[in-house]
CHARMM-style PDB file with segment names, atoms N, HN, CA, C and O in Angstrom:
ATOM      1  N   MET     1     153.750 140.468 156.236  1.00  0.00      PROA
ATOM      2  CA  MET     1     153.227 139.321 157.353  1.00  0.00      PROA
ATOM      3  C   MET     1     154.164 138.498 158.031  1.00  0.00      PROA
ATOM      4  O   MET     1     155.287 138.042 157.819  1.00  0.00      PROA
ATOM      5  N   ASN     2     152.636 138.446 159.613  1.00  0.00      PROA
ATOM      6  HN  ASN     2     151.723 138.816 159.786  1.00  0.00      PROA
ATOM      7  CA  ASN     2     153.587 137.481 160.434  1.00  0.00      PROA
ATOM      8  C   ASN     2     152.502 135.989 160.435  1.00  0.00      PROA
ATOM      9  O   ASN     2     151.755 135.407 159.648  1.00  0.00      PROA
ATOM     10  N   GLN     3     153.177 135.796 162.415  1.00  0.00      PROA
ATOM     11  HN  GLN     3     153.783 136.269 163.054  1.00  0.00      PROA
ATOM     12  CA  GLN     3     152.219 133.797 162.276  1.00  0.00      PROA
ATOM     13  C   GLN     3     151.170 134.369 162.608  1.00  0.00      PROA
ATOM     14  O   GLN     3     150.380 133.432 162.722  1.00  0.00      PROA
ATOM     15  N   ALA     4     150.327 135.814 162.975  1.00  0.00      PROA
ATOM     16  HN  ALA     4     150.969 136.575 162.882  1.00  0.00      PROA
ATOM     17  CA  ALA     4     148.860 135.385 163.159  1.00  0.00      PROA
ATOM     18  C   ALA     4     148.319 135.182 162.237  1.00  0.00      PROA
ATOM     19  O   ALA     4     147.316 134.474 162.318  1.00  0.00      PROA
ATOM     20  N   PHE     5     148.798 135.792 160.733  1.00  0.00      PROA
ATOM     21  HN  PHE     5     149.614 136.368 160.666  1.00  0.00      PROA
ATOM     22  CA  PHE     5     148.090 136.267 159.677  1.00  0.00      PROA
ATOM     23  C   PHE     5     147.986 134.389 158.601  1.00  0.00      PROA
ATOM     24  O   PHE     5     147.123 133.923 157.856  1.00  0.00      PROA
ATOM     25  N   PHE     6     149.582 133.770 159.177  1.00  0.00      PROA
ATOM     26  HN  PHE     6     150.283 134.148 159.781  1.00  0.00      PROA
ATOM     27  CA  PHE     6     149.369 132.272 158.896  1.00  0.00      PROA
ATOM     28  C   PHE     6     148.410 131.660 159.444  1.00  0.00      PROA
ATOM     29  O   PHE     6     147.506 131.162 158.773  1.00  0.00      PROA
ATOM     30  N   ALA     7     148.462 131.589 160.943  1.00  0.00      PROA
ATOM     31  HN  ALA     7     149.197 131.992 161.488  1.00  0.00      PROA
ATOM     32  CA  ALA     7     147.772 130.987 161.721  1.00  0.00      PROA
ATOM     33  C   ALA     7     145.771 131.514 161.584  1.00  0.00      PROA
ATOM     34  O   ALA     7     144.853 130.698 161.673  1.00  0.00      PROA
ATOM     35  N   PHE     8     145.619 132.812 161.391  1.00  0.00      PROA
ATOM     36  HN  PHE     8     146.365 133.474 161.318  1.00  0.00      PROA
ATOM     37  CA  PHE     8     144.828 132.685 160.857  1.00  0.00      PROA
ATOM     38  C   PHE     8     144.088 131.516 159.675  1.00  0.00      PROA
ATOM     39  O   PHE     8     143.420 130.543 160.027  1.00  0.00      PROA
ATOM     40  N   HSD     9     144.408 131.904 158.165  1.00  0.00      PROA
ATOM     41  HN  HSD     9     144.951 132.694 157.879  1.00  0.00      PROA
ATOM     42  CA  HSD     9     143.878 131.631 157.106  1.00  0.00      PROA
ATOM     43  C   HSD     9     144.771 129.757 157.768  1.00  0.00      PROA
ATOM     44  O   HSD     9     145.149 129.349 156.670  1.00  0.00      PROA
ATOM     45  N   GLY    10     144.976 129.232 158.251  1.00  0.00      PROA
ATOM     46  HN  GLY    10     144.669 129.564 159.143  1.00  0.00      PROA
ATOM     47  CA  GLY    10     144.864 127.666 158.575  1.00  0.00      PROA
ATOM     48  C   GLY    10     146.555 127.343 157.193  1.00  0.00      PROA
ATOM     49  O   GLY    10     146.667 126.659 156.176  1.00  0.00      PROA
ATOM     50  N   ALA    11     147.539 128.290 157.975  1.00  0.00      PROA
ATOM     51  HN  ALA    11     147.448 128.846 158.801  1.00  0.00      PROA
ATOM     52  CA  ALA    11     148.718 127.375 157.092  1.00  0.00      PROA
ATOM     53  C   ALA    11     150.031 127.646 157.881  1.00  0.00      PROA
ATOM     54  O   ALA    11     151.194 127.457 157.524  1.00  0.00      PROA
ATOM     55  N   TYR    12     149.686 127.989 158.693  1.00  0.00      PROA
ATOM     56  HN  TYR    12     148.741 128.143 158.982  1.00  0.00      PROA
ATOM     57  CA  TYR    12     150.648 127.824 160.576  1.00  0.00      PROA
ATOM     58  C   TYR    12     151.013 126.400 160.348  1.00  0.00      PROA
ATOM     59  O   TYR    12     150.188 125.487 160.343  1.00  0.00      PROA
ATOM     60  N   ALA    13     153.061 126.174 160.047  1.00  0.00      PROA
ATOM     61  HN  ALA    13     153.732 126.916 160.051  1.00  0.00      PROA
ATOM     62  CA  ALA    13     152.866 124.183 160.322  1.00  0.00      PROA
ATOM     63  C   ALA    13     153.974 124.307 161.742  1.00  0.00      PROA
ATOM     64  O   ALA    13     155.146 124.643 161.916  1.00  0.00      PROA
ATOM     65  N   ASP    14     152.558 123.707 162.795  1.00  0.00      PROA
ATOM     66  HN  ASP    14     151.606 123.435 162.654  1.00  0.00      PROA
ATOM     67  CA  ASP    14     152.654 123.780 163.847  1.00  0.00      PROA
ATOM     68  C   ASP    14     153.010 121.909 163.609  1.00  0.00      PROA
ATOM     69  O   ASP    14     153.176 121.201 164.602  1.00  0.00      PROA
ATOM     70  N   MET    15     153.062 121.491 162.584  1.00  0.00      PROA
ATOM     71  HN  MET    15     152.927 122.067 161.777  1.00  0.00      PROA
ATOM     72  CA  MET    15     152.664 119.886 162.609  1.00  0.00      PROA
ATOM     73  C   MET    15     153.566 119.875 161.254  1.00  0.00      PROA
ATOM     74  O   MET    15     153.283 120.726 160.410  1.00  0.00      PROA
ATOM     75  N   PRO    16     154.985 118.673 160.898  1.00  0.00      PROA
ATOM     76  CA  PRO    16     155.086 117.833 160.353  1.00  0.00      PROA
ATOM     77  C   PRO    16     154.138 118.201 159.396  1.00  0.00      PROA
ATOM     78  O   PRO    16     152.984 118.413 159.767  1.00  0.00      PROA
ATOM     79  N   GLY    17     154.521 118.333 157.952  1.00  0.00      PROA
ATOM     80  HN  GLY    17     155.458 118.160 157.651  1.00  0.00      PROA
ATOM     81  CA  GLY    17     154.071 118.478 157.314  1.00  0.00      PROA
ATOM     82  C   GLY    17     153.232 119.283 157.031  1.00  0.00      PROA
ATOM     83  O   GLY    17     152.488 119.024 156.086  1.00  0.00      PROA
ATOM     84  N   GLY    18     153.116 120.232 157.589  1.00  0.00      PROA
ATOM     85  HN  GLY    18     153.721 120.443 158.357  1.00  0.00      PROA
ATOM     86  CA  GLY    18     152.154 121.968 156.975  1.00  0.00      PROA
ATOM     87  C   GLY    18     150.874 121.322 158.239  1.00  0.00      PROA
ATOM     88  O   GLY    18     150.466 120.192 158.505  1.00  0.00      PROA
ATOM     89  N   ALA    19     150.558 122.728 158.783  1.00  0.00      PROA
ATOM     90  HN  ALA    19     150.889 123.647 158.567  1.00  0.00      PROA
ATOM     91  CA  ALA    19     148.771 122.475 158.748  1.00  0.00      PROA
ATOM     92  C   ALA    19     147.610 121.364 158.219  1.00  0.00      PROA
ATOM     93  O   ALA    19     146.796 121.736 157.374  1.00  0.00      PROA
ATOM     94  N   ALA    20     147.581 120.407 158.587  1.00  0.00      PROA
ATOM     95  HN  ALA    20     148.242 120.105 159.273  1.00  0.00      PROA
ATOM     96  CA  ALA    20     146.615 119.345 158.805  1.00  0.00      PROA
ATOM     97  C   ALA    20     146.825 118.831 157.843  1.00  0.00      PROA
ATOM     98  O   ALA    20     145.883 118.044 157.752  1.00  0.00      PROA
ATOM     99  N   GLY    21     147.688 118.650 156.641  1.00  0.00      PROA
ATOM    100  HN  GLY    21     148.453 119.290 156.715  1.00  0.00      PROA
ATOM    101  CA  GLY    21     148.163 118.264 155.770  1.00  0.00      PROA
ATOM    102  C   GLY    21     147.945 119.264 154.215  1.00  0.00      PROA
ATOM    103  O   GLY    21     148.070 118.890 153.049  1.00  0.00      PROA
ATOM    104  N   ALA    22     147.541 120.771 154.819  1.00  0.00      PROA
ATOM    105  HN  ALA    22     147.439 121.075 155.766  1.00  0.00      PROA
ATOM    106  CA  ALA    22     147.094 121.104 153.974  1.00  0.00      PROA
ATOM    107  C   ALA    22     148.498 121.712 152.423  1.00  0.00      PROA
ATOM    108  O   ALA    22     149.673 121.870 152.751  1.00  0.00      PROA
ATOM    109  N   GLN    23     148.196 121.873 151.402  1.00  0.00      PROA
ATOM    110  HN  GLN    23     147.241 121.745 151.135  1.00  0.00      PROA
ATOM    111  CA  GLN    23     148.651 122.431 150.708  1.00  0.00      PROA
ATOM    112  C   GLN    23     149.194 123.940 151.259  1.00  0.00      PROA
ATOM    113  O   GLN    23     148.322 124.618 151.803  1.00  0.00      PROA
ATOM    114  N   ASP    24     150.712 124.600 151.160  1.00  0.00      PROA
ATOM    115  HN  ASP    24     151.420 124.049 150.717  1.00  0.00      PROA
ATOM    116  CA  ASP    24     150.588 126.185 151.855  1.00  0.00      PROA
ATOM    117  C   ASP    24     151.114 126.513 150.929  1.00  0.00      PROA
ATOM    118  O   ASP    24     152.129 126.042 150.417  1.00  0.00      PROA
ATOM    119  N   PRO    25     149.998 128.003 150.369  1.00  0.00      PROA
ATOM    120  CA  PRO    25     150.485 128.637 148.877  1.00  0.00      PROA
ATOM    121  C   PRO    25     151.794 129.699 149.627  1.00  0.00      PROA
ATOM    122  O   PRO    25     152.847 130.180 149.208  1.00  0.00      PROA
ATOM    123  N   VAL    26     151.304 129.717 150.487  1.00  0.00      PROA
ATOM    124  HN  VAL    26     150.449 129.326 150.827  1.00  0.00      PROA
ATOM    125  CA  VAL    26     152.282 131.038 150.643  1.00  0.00      PROA
ATOM    126  C   VAL    26     153.838 131.082 150.547  1.00  0.00      PROA
ATOM    127  O   VAL    26     154.450 131.744 149.709  1.00  0.00      PROA
ATOM    128  N   GLY    27     154.449 130.234 151.582  1.00  0.00      PROA
ATOM    129  HN  GLY    27     153.952 129.696 152.263  1.00  0.00      PROA
ATOM    130  CA  GLY    27     155.923 129.491 151.485  1.00  0.00      PROA
ATOM    131  C   GLY    27     156.546 130.062 149.622  1.00  0.00      PROA
ATOM    132  O   GLY    27     157.483 130.798 149.311  1.00  0.00      PROA
ATOM    133  N   PRO    28     155.365 129.204 148.615  1.00  0.00      PROA
ATOM    134  CA  PRO    28     156.475 128.821 147.625  1.00  0.00      PROA
ATOM    135  C   PRO    28     156.195 130.416 147.045  1.00  0.00      PROA
ATOM    136  O   PRO    28     157.028 130.923 146.294  1.00  0.00      PROA
ATOM    137  N   ALA    29     154.994 131.144 147.438  1.00  0.00      PROA
ATOM    138  HN  ALA    29     154.317 130.732 148.048  1.00  0.00      PROA
ATOM    139  CA  ALA    29     155.374 132.701 146.538  1.00  0.00      PROA
ATOM    140  C   ALA    29     156.207 133.057 147.123  1.00  0.00      PROA
ATOM    141  O   ALA    29     156.857 133.982 146.636  1.00  0.00      PROA
ATOM    142  N   VAL    30     156.489 132.677 148.054  1.00  0.00      PROA
ATOM    143  HN  VAL    30     155.961 131.926 148.450  1.00  0.00      PROA
ATOM    144  CA  VAL    30     156.931 133.965 148.921  1.00  0.00      PROA
ATOM    145  C   VAL    30     158.534 133.750 148.711  1.00  0.00      PROA
ATOM    146  O   VAL    30     159.336 134.649 148.962  1.00  0.00      PROA
ATOM    147  N   ARG    31     158.929 132.423 148.207  1.00  0.00      PROA
ATOM    148  HN  ARG    31     158.277 131.693 148.002  1.00  0.00      PROA
ATOM    149  CA  ARG    31     160.899 132.215 147.474  1.00  0.00      PROA
ATOM    150  C   ARG    31     159.926 132.168 145.990  1.00  0.00      PROA
ATOM    151  O   ARG    31     160.019 131.041 145.503  1.00  0.00      PROA
ATOM    152  N   ALA    32     159.496 132.607 145.591  1.00  0.00      PROA
ATOM    153  HN  ALA    32     159.420 133.523 145.986  1.00  0.00      PROA
ATOM    154  CA  ALA    32     159.301 132.886 143.767  1.00  0.00      PROA
ATOM    155  C   ALA    32     160.183 134.852 144.004  1.00  0.00      PROA
ATOM    156  O   ALA    32     161.073 135.511 143.467  1.00  0.00      PROA
ATOM    157  N   LEU    33     159.094 135.018 145.231  1.00  0.00      PROA
ATOM    158  HN  LEU    33     158.371 134.482 145.666  1.00  0.00      PROA
ATOM    159  CA  LEU    33     158.958 136.711 144.897  1.00  0.00      PROA
ATOM    160  C   LEU    33     160.824 136.817 145.235  1.00  0.00      PROA
ATOM    161  O   LEU    33     161.428 137.356 144.308  1.00  0.00      PROA
ATOM    162  N   ARG    34     161.393 136.527 146.000  1.00  0.00      PROA
ATOM    163  HN  ARG    34     160.902 136.089 146.754  1.00  0.00      PROA
ATOM    164  CA  ARG    34     162.753 137.131 146.692  1.00  0.00      PROA
ATOM    165  C   ARG    34     163.416 136.448 145.333  1.00  0.00      PROA
ATOM    166  O   ARG    34     164.257 137.141 144.760  1.00  0.00      PROA
ATOM    167  N   ALA    35     163.155 135.341 144.854  1.00  0.00      PROA
ATOM    168  HN  ALA    35     162.471 134.778 145.319  1.00  0.00      PROA
ATOM    169  CA  ALA    35     163.643 134.854 143.720  1.00  0.00      PROA
ATOM    170  C   ALA    35     164.293 135.421 142.628  1.00  0.00      PROA
ATOM    171  O   ALA    35     165.432 135.290 142.181  1.00  0.00      PROA
ATOM    172  N   GLN    36     162.985 136.310 142.176  1.00  0.00      PROA
ATOM    173  HN  GLN    36     162.059 136.416 142.539  1.00  0.00      PROA
ATOM    174  CA  GLN    36     162.559 137.510 141.088  1.00  0.00      PROA
ATOM    175  C   GLN    36     163.327 138.775 141.485  1.00  0.00      PROA
ATOM    176  O   GLN    36     163.630 139.524 140.556  1.00  0.00      PROA
ATOM    177  N   SER    37     163.582 139.024 142.365  1.00  0.00      PROA
ATOM    178  HN  SER    37     163.335 138.415 143.120  1.00  0.00      PROA
ATOM    179  CA  SER    37     164.436 140.923 143.245  1.00  0.00      PROA
ATOM    180  C   SER    37     165.201 140.085 142.938  1.00  0.00      PROA
ATOM    181  O   SER    37     165.354 138.871 142.798  1.00  0.00      PROA
ATOM    182  N   GLY    38     165.942 141.617 142.814  1.00  0.00      PROA
ATOM    183  HN  GLY    38     165.818 142.603 142.927  1.00  0.00      PROA
ATOM    184  CA  GLY    38     167.670 141.245 142.288  1.00  0.00      PROA
ATOM    185  C   GLY    38     168.207 141.386 143.821  1.00  0.00      PROA
ATOM    186  O   GLY    38     169.389 141.054 143.732  1.00  0.00      PROA
ATOM    187  N   SER    39     167.996 141.641 144.889  1.00  0.00      PROA
ATOM    188  HN  SER    39     167.035 141.911 144.961  1.00  0.00      PROA
ATOM    189  CA  SER    39     168.440 141.345 146.109  1.00  0.00      PROA
ATOM    190  C   SER    39     167.804 141.454 147.321  1.00  0.00      PROA
ATOM    191  O   SER    39     166.777 142.132 147.309  1.00  0.00      PROA
ATOM    192  N   LEU    40     168.213 140.864 148.585  1.00  0.00      PROA
ATOM    193  HN  LEU    40     169.047 140.313 148.595  1.00  0.00      PROA
ATOM    194  CA  LEU    40     167.870 140.691 149.206  1.00  0.00      PROA
ATOM    195  C   LEU    40     166.455 142.297 150.482  1.00  0.00      PROA
ATOM    196  O   LEU    40     165.342 142.462 150.981  1.00  0.00      PROA
ATOM    197  N   VAL    41     167.920 142.972 150.235  1.00  0.00      PROA
ATOM    198  HN  VAL    41     168.824 142.838 149.830  1.00  0.00      PROA
ATOM    199  CA  VAL    41     166.771 144.815 150.093  1.00  0.00      PROA
ATOM    200  C   VAL    41     165.632 144.760 149.456  1.00  0.00      PROA
ATOM    201  O   VAL    41     164.606 144.875 150.126  1.00  0.00      PROA
ATOM    202  N   GLU    42     165.546 144.586 148.132  1.00  0.00      PROA
ATOM    203  HN  GLU    42     166.379 144.492 147.587  1.00  0.00      PROA
ATOM    204  CA  GLU    42     164.591 144.889 147.403  1.00  0.00      PROA
ATOM    205  C   GLU    42     163.416 143.880 147.235  1.00  0.00      PROA
ATOM    206  O   GLU    42     162.596 143.941 146.319  1.00  0.00      PROA
ATOM    207  N   PHE    43     163.430 142.905 148.265  1.00  0.00      PROA
ATOM    208  HN  PHE    43     164.096 142.855 149.009  1.00  0.00      PROA
ATOM    209  CA  PHE    43     162.702 141.986 148.588  1.00  0.00      PROA
ATOM    210  C   PHE    43     162.046 142.712 149.220  1.00  0.00      PROA
ATOM    211  O   PHE    43     161.009 143.181 148.751  1.00  0.00      PROA
ATOM    212  N   ILE    44     162.590 143.074 150.776  1.00  0.00      PROA
ATOM    213  HN  ILE    44     163.432 142.693 151.156  1.00  0.00      PROA
ATOM    214  CA  ILE    44     162.111 143.349 151.181  1.00  0.00      PROA
ATOM    215  C   ILE    44     161.432 144.488 151.247  1.00  0.00      PROA
ATOM    216  O   ILE    44     160.310 144.614 151.738  1.00  0.00      PROA
ATOM    217  N   ARG    45     162.049 145.280 150.791  1.00  0.00      PROA
ATOM    218  HN  ARG    45     162.960 145.177 150.392  1.00  0.00      PROA
ATOM    219  CA  ARG    45     161.442 146.454 149.947  1.00  0.00      PROA
ATOM    220  C   ARG    45     160.211 146.468 149.502  1.00  0.00      PROA
ATOM    221  O   ARG    45     159.497 147.456 149.674  1.00  0.00      PROA
ATOM    222  N   ARG    46     159.628 144.950 148.624  1.00  0.00      PROA
ATOM    223  HN  ARG    46     160.208 144.147 148.485  1.00  0.00      PROA
ATOM    224  CA  ARG    46     158.536 144.769 148.123  1.00  0.00      PROA
ATOM    225  C   ARG    46     157.599 144.580 148.748  1.00  0.00      PROA
ATOM    226  O   ARG    46     156.610 145.295 148.585  1.00  0.00      PROA
ATOM    227  N   ILE    47     157.611 143.517 149.700  1.00  0.00      PROA
ATOM    228  HN  ILE    47     158.415 142.936 149.833  1.00  0.00      PROA
ATOM    229  CA  ILE    47     157.087 141.822 150.489  1.00  0.00      PROA
ATOM    230  C   ILE    47     156.902 143.270 152.100  1.00  0.00      PROA
ATOM    231  O   ILE    47     156.114 143.030 153.015  1.00  0.00      PROA
ATOM    232  N   SER    48     157.538 144.254 152.096  1.00  0.00      PROA
ATOM    233  HN  SER    48     158.179 144.448 151.353  1.00  0.00      PROA
ATOM    234  CA  SER    48     156.995 144.573 153.134  1.00  0.00      PROA
ATOM    235  C   SER    48     155.744 145.343 153.677  1.00  0.00      PROA
ATOM    236  O   SER    48     155.298 145.356 154.824  1.00  0.00      PROA
ATOM    237  N   TRP    49     155.209 146.105 152.332  1.00  0.00      PROA
ATOM    238  HN  TRP    49     155.572 146.095 151.400  1.00  0.00      PROA
ATOM    239  CA  TRP    49     153.625 146.653 152.201  1.00  0.00      PROA
ATOM    240  C   TRP    49     152.747 145.494 152.039  1.00  0.00      PROA
ATOM    241  O   TRP    49     151.569 145.806 152.211  1.00  0.00      PROA
ATOM    242  N   MET    50     152.942 144.190 151.750  1.00  0.00      PROA
ATOM    243  HN  MET    50     153.899 143.936 151.610  1.00  0.00      PROA
ATOM    244  CA  MET    50     151.591 143.719 151.656  1.00  0.00      PROA
ATOM    245  C   MET    50     151.304 142.551 153.250  1.00  0.00      PROA
ATOM    246  O   MET    50     151.922 141.690 153.875  1.00  0.00      PROA
ATOM    247  N   TRP    51     150.227 143.119 153.280  1.00  0.00      PROA
ATOM    248  HN  TRP    51     149.725 143.819 152.772  1.00  0.00      PROA
ATOM    249  CA  TRP    51     149.239 142.412 154.316  1.00  0.00      PROA
ATOM    250  C   TRP    51     148.008 141.439 153.748  1.00  0.00      PROA
ATOM    251  O   TRP    51     146.986 141.147 154.370  1.00  0.00      PROA
ATOM    252  N   LYS    52     148.322 141.078 152.603  1.00  0.00      PROA
ATOM    253  HN  LYS    52     149.152 141.314 152.098  1.00  0.00      PROA
ATOM    254  CA  LYS    52     147.449 140.478 151.778  1.00  0.00      PROA
ATOM    255  C   LYS    52     148.033 139.117 150.638  1.00  0.00      PROA
ATOM    256  O   LYS    52     148.875 139.388 149.781  1.00  0.00      PROA
ATOM    257  N   PHE    53     147.529 137.845 150.758  1.00  0.00      PROA
ATOM    258  HN  PHE    53     146.845 137.624 151.453  1.00  0.00      PROA
ATOM    259  CA  PHE    53     147.884 136.705 150.421  1.00  0.00      PROA
ATOM    260  C   PHE    53     147.807 136.904 148.577  1.00  0.00      PROA
ATOM    261  O   PHE    53     148.505 136.350 147.727  1.00  0.00      PROA
ATOM    262  N   GLU    54     146.668 137.922 148.399  1.00  0.00      PROA
ATOM    263  HN  GLU    54     146.102 138.372 149.089  1.00  0.00      PROA
ATOM    264  CA  GLU    54     145.854 138.090 146.951  1.00  0.00      PROA
ATOM    265  C   GLU    54     147.549 139.536 146.468  1.00  0.00      PROA
ATOM    266  O   GLU    54     148.097 139.776 145.393  1.00  0.00      PROA
ATOM    267  N   GLN    55     147.682 139.860 147.276  1.00  0.00      PROA
ATOM    268  HN  GLN    55     147.237 139.665 148.150  1.00  0.00      PROA
ATOM    269  CA  GLN    55     149.077 141.566 146.891  1.00  0.00      PROA
ATOM    270  C   GLN    55     150.314 140.092 146.962  1.00  0.00      PROA
ATOM    271  O   GLN    55     150.678 140.049 145.787  1.00  0.00      PROA
ATOM    272  N   LEU    56     150.839 139.309 147.473  1.00  0.00      PROA
ATOM    273  HN  LEU    56     150.544 139.345 148.428  1.00  0.00      PROA
ATOM    274  CA  LEU    56     151.761 138.636 147.053  1.00  0.00      PROA
ATOM    275  C   LEU    56     151.310 138.533 145.655  1.00  0.00      PROA
ATOM    276  O   LEU    56     151.608 139.306 144.745  1.00  0.00      PROA
ATOM    277  N   GLN    57     150.361 137.216 145.570  1.00  0.00      PROA
ATOM    278  HN  GLN    57     150.120 136.588 146.310  1.00  0.00      PROA
ATOM    279  CA  GLN    57     150.825 136.559 144.175  1.00  0.00      PROA
ATOM    280  C   GLN    57     149.748 137.162 142.857  1.00  0.00      PROA
ATOM    281  O   GLN    57     149.054 136.624 141.995  1.00  0.00      PROA
ATOM    282  N   ALA    58     150.126 138.845 143.346  1.00  0.00      PROA
ATOM    283  HN  ALA    58     150.689 139.282 144.047  1.00  0.00      PROA
ATOM    284  CA  ALA    58     150.372 139.444 142.279  1.00  0.00      PROA
ATOM    285  C   ALA    58     151.204 140.230 142.048  1.00  0.00      PROA
ATOM    286  O   ALA    58     151.283 140.782 140.950  1.00  0.00      PROA
ATOM    287  N   ALA    59     152.196 140.510 143.252  1.00  0.00      PROA
ATOM    288  HN  ALA    59     152.132 140.061 144.144  1.00  0.00      PROA
ATOM    289  CA  ALA    59     153.485 140.723 142.771  1.00  0.00      PROA
ATOM    290  C   ALA    59     153.893 139.553 141.996  1.00  0.00      PROA
ATOM    291  O   ALA    59     153.721 139.597 140.778  1.00  0.00      PROA
ATOM    292  N   VAL    60     154.509 138.308 142.633  1.00  0.00      PROA
ATOM    293  HN  VAL    60     154.648 138.272 143.623  1.00  0.00      PROA
ATOM    294  CA  VAL    60     154.715 137.321 141.917  1.00  0.00      PROA
ATOM    295  C   VAL    60     154.423 137.092 140.009  1.00  0.00      PROA
ATOM    296  O   VAL    60     155.151 136.683 139.104  1.00  0.00      PROA
ATOM    297  N   GLU    61     153.019 137.589 140.056  1.00  0.00      PROA
ATOM    298  HN  GLU    61     152.428 137.922 140.791  1.00  0.00      PROA
ATOM    299  CA  GLU    61     152.136 137.327 138.412  1.00  0.00      PROA
ATOM    300  C   GLU    61     153.509 138.545 137.695  1.00  0.00      PROA
ATOM    301  O   GLU    61     154.344 138.470 136.793  1.00  0.00      PROA
ATOM    302  N   ASN    62     153.221 139.276 138.410  1.00  0.00      PROA
ATOM    303  HN  ASN    62     152.543 139.337 139.143  1.00  0.00      PROA
ATOM    304  CA  ASN    62     153.815 140.629 137.454  1.00  0.00      PROA
ATOM    305  C   ASN    62     155.651 140.750 137.194  1.00  0.00      PROA
ATOM    306  O   ASN    62     156.475 141.313 136.473  1.00  0.00      PROA
ATOM    307  N   SER    63     155.569 139.969 138.129  1.00  0.00      PROA
ATOM    308  HN  SER    63     154.900 139.511 138.715  1.00  0.00      PROA
ATOM    309  CA  SER    63     157.063 139.789 138.590  1.00  0.00      PROA
ATOM    310  C   SER    63     158.125 139.512 136.809  1.00  0.00      PROA
ATOM    311  OT1 SER    63     159.343 139.340 136.838  1.00  0.00      PROA
TER     312      SER     63
END
């Protein structure tokens, strides 16, 4: 995932408190996936193929 994704989907925190005060679902999901991964290498391998938020959600739910 990259900054363009977050900017396009309105979750790019360009101001304190998030994008226009919106709730950011991406950050907590990324942190959950990292916590579920046995190592940093495993986390990078898991997240590196993801290009949609739905994939991240599914990975967190299926772990």
